[in-house]
Each structure stands twice: as C-alpha cells, then as structure tokens.
C-alpha positions as CSV (number, residue, x, y, z in Angstrom):
1,M,0.0,0.0,0.0
2,K,1.4,3.4,-1.0
3,L,0.5,6.5,0.9
4,E,-0.8,9.3,-1.3
5,I,-0.3,12.7,0.3
6,S,0.7,16.2,-0.8
7,E,4.2,17.5,-0.2
8,Q,2.8,20.1,2.3
9,H,0.8,17.6,4.2
10,L,3.7,15.1,4.4
11,M,6.0,17.8,5.8
12,L,3.4,18.9,8.2
13,L,2.8,15.3,9.4
14,V,6.5,14.8,10.0
15,S,6.8,18.1,11.9
16,A,3.6,17.4,14.0
17,L,4.7,13.9,15.0
18,N,8.1,15.3,16.0
19,D,6.4,18.0,18.1
20,A,4.2,15.4,19.7
21,I,7.3,13.3,20.7
22,T,9.0,16.4,22.1
23,Y,5.9,17.4,24.1
24,N,5.4,13.9,25.5
25,E,9.1,13.6,26.5
26,K,8.8,16.8,28.4
27,F,5.5,15.8,29.9
28,L,7.0,12.5,31.2
29,H,9.7,14.5,33.1
30,S,7.3,17.1,34.4
31,E,6.3,15.2,37.6
32,T,2.6,15.9,36.9
33,I,1.7,12.3,36.5
34,D,2.0,9.4,39.0
35,D,2.1,6.4,36.6
36,V,4.2,7.1,33.5
37,S,3.9,3.6,32.0
38,D,1.0,4.4,29.7
39,Y,2.6,7.6,28.6
40,E,5.9,5.8,28.0
41,E,4.1,3.2,25.8
42,H,2.3,6.0,23.9
43,L,5.7,7.7,23.3
44,V,7.2,4.5,22.0
45,F,4.3,4.2,19.5
46,L,4.9,7.8,18.4
47,E,8.6,7.2,17.9
48,N,7.9,4.0,15.9
49,C,5.5,5.9,13.7
50,L,8.0,8.6,13.1
51,G,10.6,6.0,12.2
52,W,8.3,4.5,9.6
53,L,7.4,8.0,8.4
54,E,11.1,9.0,8.1
55,R,11.7,6.0,5.8
56,E,8.7,6.9,3.7
57,Y,9.7,10.6,3.6
58,K,13.2,9.8,2.5
59,I,11.9,7.6,-0.3
60,N,9.6,10.4,-1.5
61,A,12.3,13.0,-1.1
62,A,14.6,11.1,-3.4
63,E,11.9,11.4,-6.1
64,N,10.8,14.9,-5.2
65,P,13.2,17.8,-4.8
66,N,10.5,20.1,-3.5
67,L,10.5,18.4,-0.1
68,L,12.6,19.9,2.6
69,P,15.4,17.8,3.9
70,Y,14.1,15.5,6.6
71,N,16.6,16.7,9.2
72,D,15.4,20.2,8.7
73,L,11.9,19.2,9.8
74,V,13.0,17.2,12.9
75,R,15.6,19.3,14.6
76,R,15.8,17.8,18.1
77,A,17.2,19.6,21.1
C-alpha cells in the first residue's frame, strides 16, 4: 500500500509527529503524572510511527526535490 499525500501535508505530518514526541518527552519528566507507564508506551508508538514516516519521507524526497530535507523538519534539542 502506498500513501498518497501532498508535499505540504507530508512535511506537516513529520513536523507534527516530531512536536508530539518532544511534548510527550517533556510531559514525562514534568512530575505531573504518577504512573508514567501508559505515557511511555504512547511515546514508543509515536517514535515507531515517526521512524516509519522517516523512511517513507526519504523515499519520497529522493523522487521529489520540493520536499525539505528530513533533518530540517525534525531538529531535536
């Protein structure tokens, strides 16, 4: 199955997933929750999804020069 998505939506999806991971990592260390296990599992799912999306993005980027470089979208602190 091939994902059909516009360039803009693909870049937005990568950026949004990266933001969600950053937010959840900070949330886990914020000491506002007692049991972090469910949130850790959710974070793992987000990271796995971003890993899959990274592979798909790079395949599409090789065929489409209009896409920003992947690393420019996911700058991590």
